PDB file as gemmi writes it, atoms N, CA and C in Angstrom:
CRYST1    1.000    1.000    1.000  90.00  90.00  90.00 P 1                      
ATOM      1  N   MET A   1     125.090  97.638  84.760  1.00  0.00           N  
ATOM      2  CA  MET A   1     123.683  97.742  85.109  1.00  0.00           C  
ATOM      3  C   MET A   1     122.941  98.514  84.030  1.00  0.00           C  
ATOM      4  N   GLU A   2     121.911  97.844  83.476  1.00  0.00           N  
ATOM      5  CA  GLU A   2     121.157  98.473  82.391  1.00  0.00           C  
ATOM      6  C   GLU A   2     120.054  99.344  82.961  1.00  0.00           C  
ATOM      7  N   ALA A   3     119.897 100.569  82.422  1.00  0.00           N  
ATOM      8  CA  ALA A   3     118.833 101.466  82.885  1.00  0.00           C  
ATOM      9  C   ALA A   3     117.647 101.327  81.928  1.00  0.00           C  
ATOM     10  N   PHE A   4     116.474 101.673  82.449  1.00  0.00           N  
ATOM     11  CA  PHE A   4     115.259 101.629  81.671  1.00  0.00           C  
ATOM     12  C   PHE A   4     114.544 102.956  81.751  1.00  0.00           C  
ATOM     13  N   CYS A   5     113.897 103.334  80.681  1.00  0.00           N  
ATOM     14  CA  CYS A   5     113.105 104.573  80.671  1.00  0.00           C  
ATOM     15  C   CYS A   5     111.982 104.407  81.667  1.00  0.00           C  
ATOM     16  N   PRO A   6     111.835 105.328  82.619  1.00  0.00           N  
ATOM     17  CA  PRO A   6     110.734 105.234  83.563  1.00  0.00           C  
ATOM     18  C   PRO A   6     109.385 105.522  82.949  1.00  0.00           C  
ATOM     19  N   ASN A   7     109.380 105.988  81.726  1.00  0.00           N  
ATOM     20  CA  ASN A   7     108.134 106.301  81.054  1.00  0.00           C  
ATOM     21  C   ASN A   7     107.601 105.139  80.202  1.00  0.00           C  
ATOM     22  N   CYS A   8     108.483 104.562  79.379  1.00  0.00           N  
ATOM     23  CA  CYS A   8     108.011 103.498  78.483  1.00  0.00           C  
ATOM     24  C   CYS A   8     108.758 102.162  78.660  1.00  0.00           C  
ATOM     25  N   ASN A   9     109.679 102.123  79.633  1.00  0.00           N  
ATOM     26  CA  ASN A   9     110.453 100.911  79.980  1.00  0.00           C  
ATOM     27  C   ASN A   9     111.355 100.381  78.896  1.00  0.00           C  
ATOM     28  N   THR A  10     111.770 101.266  77.997  1.00  0.00           N  
ATOM     29  CA  THR A  10     112.717 100.872  76.974  1.00  0.00           C  
ATOM     30  C   THR A  10     114.115 100.810  77.592  1.00  0.00           C  
ATOM     31  N   PRO A  11     114.921  99.801  77.277  1.00  0.00           N  
ATOM     32  CA  PRO A  11     116.259  99.763  77.814  1.00  0.00           C  
ATOM     33  C   PRO A  11     117.073 100.958  77.282  1.00  0.00           C  
ATOM     34  N   LEU A  12     117.805 101.610  78.180  1.00  0.00           N  
ATOM     35  CA  LEU A  12     118.619 102.749  77.810  1.00  0.00           C  
ATOM     36  C   LEU A  12     120.087 102.339  77.914  1.00  0.00           C  
ATOM     37  N   GLU A  13     120.815 102.555  76.828  1.00  0.00           N  
ATOM     38  CA  GLU A  13     122.229 102.191  76.816  1.00  0.00           C  
ATOM     39  C   GLU A  13     123.091 103.409  77.019  1.00  0.00           C  
ATOM     40  N   GLY A  14     124.132 103.249  77.783  1.00  0.00           N  
ATOM     41  CA  GLY A  14     125.035 104.362  77.989  1.00  0.00           C  
ATOM     42  C   GLY A  14     124.474 105.438  78.882  1.00  0.00           C  
ATOM     43  N   ARG A  15     125.000 106.630  78.715  1.00  0.00           N  
ATOM     44  CA  ARG A  15     124.542 107.758  79.546  1.00  0.00           C  
ATOM     45  C   ARG A  15     123.657 108.653  78.701  1.00  0.00           C  
ATOM     46  N   VAL A  16     122.515 108.121  78.271  1.00  0.00           N  
ATOM     47  CA  VAL A  16     121.625 108.914  77.415  1.00  0.00           C  
ATOM     48  C   VAL A  16     120.853 109.937  78.261  1.00  0.00           C  
ATOM     49  N   THR A  17     120.501 111.032  77.626  1.00  0.00           N  
ATOM     50  CA  THR A  17     119.773 112.082  78.317  1.00  0.00           C  
ATOM     51  C   THR A  17     118.282 112.103  77.912  1.00  0.00           C  
ATOM     52  N   ALA A  18     117.971 111.312  76.903  1.00  0.00           N  
ATOM     53  CA  ALA A  18     116.568 111.203  76.459  1.00  0.00           C  
ATOM     54  C   ALA A  18     116.309 109.807  75.953  1.00  0.00           C  
ATOM     55  N   CYS A  19     115.095 109.378  76.103  1.00  0.00           N  
ATOM     56  CA  CYS A  19     114.732 108.024  75.638  1.00  0.00           C  
ATOM     57  C   CYS A  19     114.575 108.034  74.123  1.00  0.00           C  
ATOM     58  N   PRO A  20     115.246 107.114  73.427  1.00  0.00           N  
ATOM     59  CA  PRO A  20     115.133 107.127  71.967  1.00  0.00           C  
ATOM     60  C   PRO A  20     113.767 106.630  71.493  1.00  0.00           C  
ATOM     61  N   GLU A  21     113.014 105.956  72.353  1.00  0.00           N  
ATOM     62  CA  GLU A  21     111.724 105.422  71.942  1.00  0.00           C  
ATOM     63  C   GLU A  21     110.576 106.455  72.127  1.00  0.00           C  
ATOM     64  N   CYS A  22     110.440 107.007  73.343  1.00  0.00           N  
ATOM     65  CA  CYS A  22     109.309 107.898  73.588  1.00  0.00           C  
ATOM     66  C   CYS A  22     109.702 109.378  73.680  1.00  0.00           C  
ATOM     67  N   GLY A  23     110.975 109.703  73.748  1.00  0.00           N  
ATOM     68  CA  GLY A  23     111.411 111.087  73.783  1.00  0.00           C  
ATOM     69  C   GLY A  23     111.462 111.704  75.144  1.00  0.00           C  
ATOM     70  N   SER A  24     111.099 110.976  76.210  1.00  0.00           N  
ATOM     71  CA  SER A  24     111.148 111.520  77.542  1.00  0.00           C  
ATOM     72  C   SER A  24     112.569 111.845  77.923  1.00  0.00           C  
ATOM     73  N   CYS A  25     112.776 112.841  78.739  1.00  0.00           N  
ATOM     74  CA  CYS A  25     114.098 113.198  79.176  1.00  0.00           C  
ATOM     75  C   CYS A  25     113.984 113.840  80.585  1.00  0.00           C  
ATOM     76  N   GLU A  26     115.116 114.117  81.150  1.00  0.00           N  
ATOM     77  CA  GLU A  26     115.128 114.744  82.476  1.00  0.00           C  
ATOM     78  C   GLU A  26     114.448 116.110  82.462  1.00  0.00           C  
ATOM     79  N   GLU A  27     114.546 116.822  81.329  1.00  0.00           N  
ATOM     80  CA  GLU A  27     113.929 118.136  81.227  1.00  0.00           C  
ATOM     81  C   GLU A  27     112.422 118.067  81.234  1.00  0.00           C  
ATOM     82  N   THR A  28     111.854 117.080  80.599  1.00  0.00           N  
ATOM     83  CA  THR A  28     110.388 116.914  80.562  1.00  0.00           C  
ATOM     84  C   THR A  28     109.899 116.166  81.784  1.00  0.00           C  
ATOM     85  N   GLY A  29     110.843 115.710  82.625  1.00  0.00           N  
ATOM     86  CA  GLY A  29     110.460 114.988  83.830  1.00  0.00           C  
ATOM     87  C   GLY A  29     109.924 113.597  83.531  1.00  0.00           C  
ATOM     88  N   TRP A  30     110.391 113.024  82.444  1.00  0.00           N  
ATOM     89  CA  TRP A  30     109.885 111.707  81.995  1.00  0.00           C  
ATOM     90  C   TRP A  30     108.360 111.733  82.037  1.00  0.00           C  
ATOM     91  N   SER A  31     107.840 112.721  81.329  1.00  0.00           N  
ATOM     92  CA  SER A  31     106.458 113.137  81.470  1.00  0.00           C  
ATOM     93  C   SER A  31     105.427 112.202  80.821  1.00  0.00           C  
ATOM     94  N   GLU A  32     104.203 112.352  81.287  1.00  0.00           N  
ATOM     95  CA  GLU A  32     103.083 111.652  80.668  1.00  0.00           C  
ATOM     96  C   GLU A  32     102.876 112.167  79.239  1.00  0.00           C  
ATOM     97  N   ARG A  33     103.155 113.445  79.015  1.00  0.00           N  
ATOM     98  CA  ARG A  33     102.980 114.043  77.679  1.00  0.00           C  
ATOM     99  C   ARG A  33     103.830 113.223  76.667  1.00  0.00           C  
ATOM    100  N   ALA A  34     105.060 112.948  76.998  1.00  0.00           N  
ATOM    101  CA  ALA A  34     105.938 112.194  76.061  1.00  0.00           C  
ATOM    102  C   ALA A  34     105.396 110.784  75.857  1.00  0.00           C  
ATOM    103  N   LYS A  35     104.888 110.188  76.905  1.00  0.00           N  
ATOM    104  CA  LYS A  35     104.337 108.815  76.754  1.00  0.00           C  
ATOM    105  C   LYS A  35     103.183 108.792  75.783  1.00  0.00           C  
ATOM    106  N   TYR A  36     102.238 109.729  75.929  1.00  0.00           N  
ATOM    107  CA  TYR A  36     101.080 109.716  75.067  1.00  0.00           C  
ATOM    108  C   TYR A  36     101.439 110.104  73.655  1.00  0.00           C  
ATOM    109  N   GLU A  37     102.287 111.118  73.545  1.00  0.00           N  
ATOM    110  CA  GLU A  37     102.671 111.538  72.196  1.00  0.00           C  
ATOM    111  C   GLU A  37     103.430 110.458  71.458  1.00  0.00           C  
ATOM    112  N   SER A  38     104.183 109.609  72.165  1.00  0.00           N  
ATOM    113  CA  SER A  38     104.885 108.496  71.506  1.00  0.00           C  
ATOM    114  C   SER A  38     103.919 107.464  70.992  1.00  0.00           C  
ATOM    115  N   MET A  39     102.712 107.413  71.528  1.00  0.00           N  
ATOM    116  CA  MET A  39     101.669 106.468  71.050  1.00  0.00           C  
ATOM    117  C   MET A  39     100.757 107.102  70.025  1.00  0.00           C  
ATOM    118  N   GLY A  40     101.040 108.364  69.670  1.00  0.00           N  
ATOM    119  CA  GLY A  40     100.210 109.070  68.679  1.00  0.00           C  
ATOM    120  C   GLY A  40      98.939 109.620  69.243  1.00  0.00           C  
ATOM    121  N   ILE A  41      98.859 109.785  70.556  1.00  0.00           N  
ATOM    122  CA  ILE A  41      97.662 110.312  71.219  1.00  0.00           C  
ATOM    123  C   ILE A  41      97.903 111.739  71.612  1.00  0.00           C  
ATOM    124  N   ASP A  42      96.965 112.622  71.251  1.00  0.00           N  
ATOM    125  CA  ASP A  42      97.084 114.042  71.692  1.00  0.00           C  
ATOM    126  C   ASP A  42      96.971 114.102  73.198  1.00  0.00           C  
ATOM    127  N   TYR A  43      97.841 114.798  73.815  1.00  0.00           N  
ATOM    128  CA  TYR A  43      97.849 114.949  75.296  1.00  0.00           C  
ATOM    129  C   TYR A  43      97.640 116.390  75.603  1.00  0.00           C  
ATOM    130  N   ASP A  44      96.537 116.720  76.256  1.00  0.00           N  
ATOM    131  CA  ASP A  44      96.260 118.091  76.682  1.00  0.00           C  
ATOM    132  C   ASP A  44      95.729 118.023  78.093  1.00  0.00           C  
ATOM    133  N   GLU A  45      96.575 118.287  79.065  1.00  0.00           N  
ATOM    134  CA  GLU A  45      96.216 118.205  80.485  1.00  0.00           C  
ATOM    135  C   GLU A  45      95.074 119.141  80.823  1.00  0.00           C  
ATOM    136  N   GLU A  46      95.004 120.264  80.181  1.00  0.00           N  
ATOM    137  CA  GLU A  46      93.951 121.232  80.452  1.00  0.00           C  
ATOM    138  C   GLU A  46      92.599 120.846  79.871  1.00  0.00           C  
ATOM    139  N   ALA A  47      92.567 119.931  78.915  1.00  0.00           N  
ATOM    140  CA  ALA A  47      91.311 119.567  78.236  1.00  0.00           C  
ATOM    141  C   ALA A  47      90.388 118.762  79.152  1.00  0.00           C  
ATOM    142  N   PHE A  48      90.878 118.047  80.116  1.00  0.00           N  
ATOM    143  CA  PHE A  48      90.100 117.198  80.969  1.00  0.00           C  
ATOM    144  C   PHE A  48      89.517 118.025  82.141  1.00  0.00           C  
ATOM    145  N   ASP A  49      88.218 118.091  82.251  1.00  0.00           N  
ATOM    146  CA  ASP A  49      87.548 118.820  83.317  1.00  0.00           C  
ATOM    147  C   ASP A  49      86.994 117.839  84.321  1.00  0.00           C  
ATOM    148  N   TYR A  50      87.651 117.713  85.429  1.00  0.00           N  
ATOM    149  CA  TYR A  50      87.269 116.686  86.440  1.00  0.00           C  
ATOM    150  C   TYR A  50      85.878 116.976  87.009  1.00  0.00           C  
ATOM    151  N   ASP A  51      85.537 118.216  87.246  1.00  0.00           N  
ATOM    152  CA  ASP A  51      84.212 118.567  87.762  1.00  0.00           C  
ATOM    153  C   ASP A  51      83.124 118.189  86.781  1.00  0.00           C  
ATOM    154  N   GLN A  52      83.352 118.405  85.524  1.00  0.00           N  
ATOM    155  CA  GLN A  52      82.413 118.028  84.502  1.00  0.00           C  
ATOM    156  C   GLN A  52      82.263 116.520  84.463  1.00  0.00           C  
ATOM    157  N   TYR A  53      83.353 115.815  84.568  1.00  0.00           N  
ATOM    158  CA  TYR A  53      83.306 114.363  84.593  1.00  0.00           C  
ATOM    159  C   TYR A  53      82.457 113.851  85.737  1.00  0.00           C  
ATOM    160  N   LEU A  54      82.621 114.428  86.958  1.00  0.00           N  
ATOM    161  CA  LEU A  54      81.796 114.038  88.056  1.00  0.00           C  
ATOM    162  C   LEU A  54      80.319 114.282  87.872  1.00  0.00           C  
ATOM    163  N   ARG A  55      80.014 115.468  87.253  1.00  0.00           N  
ATOM    164  CA  ARG A  55      78.604 115.786  87.003  1.00  0.00           C  
ATOM    165  C   ARG A  55      78.009 114.794  85.971  1.00  0.00           C  
ATOM    166  N   GLU A  56      78.757 114.444  84.952  1.00  0.00           N  
ATOM    167  CA  GLU A  56      78.256 113.539  83.917  1.00  0.00           C  
ATOM    168  C   GLU A  56      78.106 112.106  84.489  1.00  0.00           C  
ATOM    169  N   GLU A  57      79.025 111.657  85.320  1.00  0.00           N  
ATOM    170  CA  GLU A  57      78.987 110.290  85.820  1.00  0.00           C  
ATOM    171  C   GLU A  57      78.018 110.127  86.983  1.00  0.00           C  
ATOM    172  N   PHE A  58      77.965 111.090  87.878  1.00  0.00           N  
ATOM    173  CA  PHE A  58      77.221 110.912  89.097  1.00  0.00           C  
ATOM    174  C   PHE A  58      76.043 111.874  89.285  1.00  0.00           C  
ATOM    175  N   GLY A  59      75.814 112.735  88.291  1.00  0.00           N  
ATOM    176  CA  GLY A  59      74.733 113.709  88.389  1.00  0.00           C  
ATOM    177  C   GLY A  59      75.144 114.894  89.254  1.00  0.00           C  
ATOM    178  N   SER A  60      74.337 115.903  89.187  1.00  0.00           N  
ATOM    179  CA  SER A  60      74.645 117.073  89.990  1.00  0.00           C  
ATOM    180  C   SER A  60      73.985 116.985  91.358  1.00  0.00           C  
ATOM    181  N   ASN A  61      74.479 117.744  92.250  1.00  0.00           N  
ATOM    182  CA  ASN A  61      73.895 117.795  93.599  1.00  0.00           C  
ATOM    183  C   ASN A  61      72.891 118.933  93.613  1.00  0.00           C  
ATOM    184  N   SER A  62      71.852 118.844  92.769  1.00  0.00           N  
ATOM    185  CA  SER A  62      70.901 119.912  92.588  1.00  0.00           C  
ATOM    186  C   SER A  62      69.849 119.938  93.701  1.00  0.00           C  
ATOM    187  N   ALA A  63      69.062 120.972  93.688  1.00  0.00           N  
ATOM    188  CA  ALA A  63      67.973 121.091  94.678  1.00  0.00           C  
ATOM    189  C   ALA A  63      66.932 120.001  94.464  1.00  0.00           C  
ATOM    190  N   ALA A  64      66.764 119.547  93.220  1.00  0.00           N  
ATOM    191  CA  ALA A  64      65.801 118.445  92.950  1.00  0.00           C  
ATOM    192  C   ALA A  64      66.226 117.174  93.656  1.00  0.00           C  
ATOM    193  N   ASN A  65      67.501 116.891  93.621  1.00  0.00           N  
ATOM    194  CA  ASN A  65      68.006 115.693  94.329  1.00  0.00           C  
ATOM    195  C   ASN A  65      67.826 115.797  95.834  1.00  0.00           C  
ATOM    196  N   ARG A  66      68.090 116.976  96.376  1.00  0.00           N  
ATOM    197  CA  ARG A  66      67.954 117.183  97.812  1.00  0.00           C  
ATOM    198  C   ARG A  66      66.511 117.115  98.234  1.00  0.00           C  
ATOM    199  N   SER A  67      65.580 117.655  97.443  1.00  0.00           N  
ATOM    200  CA  SER A  67      64.175 117.632  97.828  1.00  0.00           C  
ATOM    201  C   SER A  67      63.656 116.207  97.787  1.00  0.00           C  
ATOM    202  N   GLY A  68      64.129 115.395  96.901  1.00  0.00           N  
ATOM    203  CA  GLY A  68      63.717 113.971  96.873  1.00  0.00           C  
ATOM    204  C   GLY A  68      64.185 113.230  98.128  1.00  0.00           C  
ATOM    205  N   ARG A  69      65.339 113.534  98.605  1.00  0.00           N  
ATOM    206  CA  ARG A  69      65.803 112.890  99.845  1.00  0.00           C  
ATOM    207  C   ARG A  69      65.017 113.429 101.023  1.00  0.00           C  
ATOM    208  N   TRP A  70      64.585 114.655 100.986  1.00  0.00           N  
ATOM    209  CA  TRP A  70      63.829 115.247 102.054  1.00  0.00           C  
ATOM    210  C   TRP A  70      62.510 114.461 102.256  1.00  0.00           C  
ATOM    211  N   TRP A  71      61.819 114.181 101.159  1.00  0.00           N  
ATOM    212  CA  TRP A  71      60.543 113.449 101.262  1.00  0.00           C  
ATOM    213  C   TRP A  71      60.732 112.028 101.775  1.00  0.00           C  
ATOM    214  N   VAL A  72      61.779 111.405 101.428  1.00  0.00           N  
ATOM    215  CA  VAL A  72      62.075 110.060 101.987  1.00  0.00           C  
ATOM    216  C   VAL A  72      62.225 110.149 103.469  1.00  0.00           C  
ATOM    217  N   ALA A  73      62.921 111.149 103.975  1.00  0.00           N  
ATOM    218  CA  ALA A  73      63.121 111.299 105.418  1.00  0.00           C  
ATOM    219  C   ALA A  73      61.816 111.611 106.094  1.00  0.00           C  
ATOM    220  N   VAL A  74      60.956 112.443 105.513  1.00  0.00           N  
ATOM    221  CA  VAL A  74      59.681 112.790 106.112  1.00  0.00           C  
ATOM    222  C   VAL A  74      58.791 111.571 106.192  1.00  0.00           C  
ATOM    223  N   VAL A  75      58.722 110.777 105.127  1.00  0.00           N  
ATOM    224  CA  VAL A  75      57.911 109.556 105.095  1.00  0.00           C  
ATOM    225  C   VAL A  75      58.412 108.587 106.152  1.00  0.00           C  
ATOM    226  N   ALA A  76      59.698 108.425 106.286  1.00  0.00           N  
ATOM    227  CA  ALA A  76      60.264 107.502 107.317  1.00  0.00           C  
ATOM    228  C   ALA A  76      59.878 107.954 108.699  1.00  0.00           C  
ATOM    229  N   VAL A  77      59.970 109.253 108.983  1.00  0.00           N  
ATOM    230  CA  VAL A  77      59.636 109.768 110.321  1.00  0.00           C  
ATOM    231  C   VAL A  77      58.148 109.567 110.590  1.00  0.00           C  
ATOM    232  N   VAL A  78      57.262 109.797 109.630  1.00  0.00           N  
ATOM    233  CA  VAL A  78      55.814 109.615 109.779  1.00  0.00           C  
ATOM    234  C   VAL A  78      55.525 108.122 110.074  1.00  0.00           C  
ATOM    235  N   LEU A  79      56.198 107.236 109.358  1.00  0.00           N  
ATOM    236  CA  LEU A  79      55.943 105.800 109.583  1.00  0.00           C  
ATOM    237  C   LEU A  79      56.382 105.385 110.979  1.00  0.00           C  
ATOM    238  N   VAL A  80      57.478 105.906 111.448  1.00  0.00           N  
ATOM    239  CA  VAL A  80      57.965 105.606 112.803  1.00  0.00           C  
ATOM    240  C   VAL A  80      56.964 106.102 113.844  1.00  0.00           C  
ATOM    241  N   ILE A  81      56.456 107.333 113.658  1.00  0.00           N  
ATOM    242  CA  ILE A  81      55.467 107.919 114.560  1.00  0.00           C  
ATOM    243  C   ILE A  81      54.181 107.066 114.560  1.00  0.00           C  
ATOM    244  N   LEU A  82      53.718 106.666 113.404  1.00  0.00           N  
ATOM    245  CA  LEU A  82      52.520 105.824 113.322  1.00  0.00           C  
ATOM    246  C   LEU A  82      52.756 104.491 114.013  1.00  0.00           C  
ATOM    247  N   PHE A  83      53.875 103.868 113.814  1.00  0.00           N  
ATOM    248  CA  PHE A  83      54.247 102.616 114.442  1.00  0.00           C  
ATOM    249  C   PHE A  83      54.220 102.740 115.962  1.00  0.00           C  
ATOM    250  N   LEU A  84      54.884 103.779 116.459  1.00  0.00           N  
ATOM    251  CA  LEU A  84      54.925 104.008 117.906  1.00  0.00           C  
ATOM    252  C   LEU A  84      53.525 104.299 118.485  1.00  0.00           C  
ATOM    253  N   ALA A  85      52.700 105.056 117.747  1.00  0.00           N  
ATOM    254  CA  ALA A  85      51.361 105.388 118.208  1.00  0.00           C  
ATOM    255  C   ALA A  85      50.494 104.140 118.245  1.00  0.00           C  
ATOM    256  N   ALA A  86      50.684 103.221 117.327  1.00  0.00           N  
ATOM    257  CA  ALA A  86      49.835 102.054 117.257  1.00  0.00           C  
ATOM    258  C   ALA A  86      50.171 101.017 118.332  1.00  0.00           C  
ATOM    259  N   TYR A  87      51.401 100.937 118.777  1.00  0.00           N  
ATOM    260  CA  TYR A  87      51.802  99.917 119.740  1.00  0.00           C  
ATOM    261  C   TYR A  87      51.995 100.438 121.159  1.00  0.00           C  
ATOM    262  N   PHE A  88      51.892 101.724 121.415  1.00  0.00           N  
ATOM    263  CA  PHE A  88      52.067 102.264 122.786  1.00  0.00           C  
ATOM    264  C   PHE A  88      50.882 103.028 123.218  1.00  0.00           C  
TER     265      PHE A  88                                                      
END                                                                             
């Protein structure tokens, strides 16, 4: 039965302790770091800031956004009251 590297899917022959292609091993946990480094990409898990990504992609949940929603709700309530007053 032939084994494959769980990181880069290279066939592994014999009882190897590290992948000859990407360098992953049991010690590194067949890590993402080894996968990216084998492709020549710098891998720095700490460099990615998920909160900053959310702010850039979806905007912040600032007071300006909340106040804009507030006015939409107020206008909707006023329209409902006017509608009810006109027909009842």
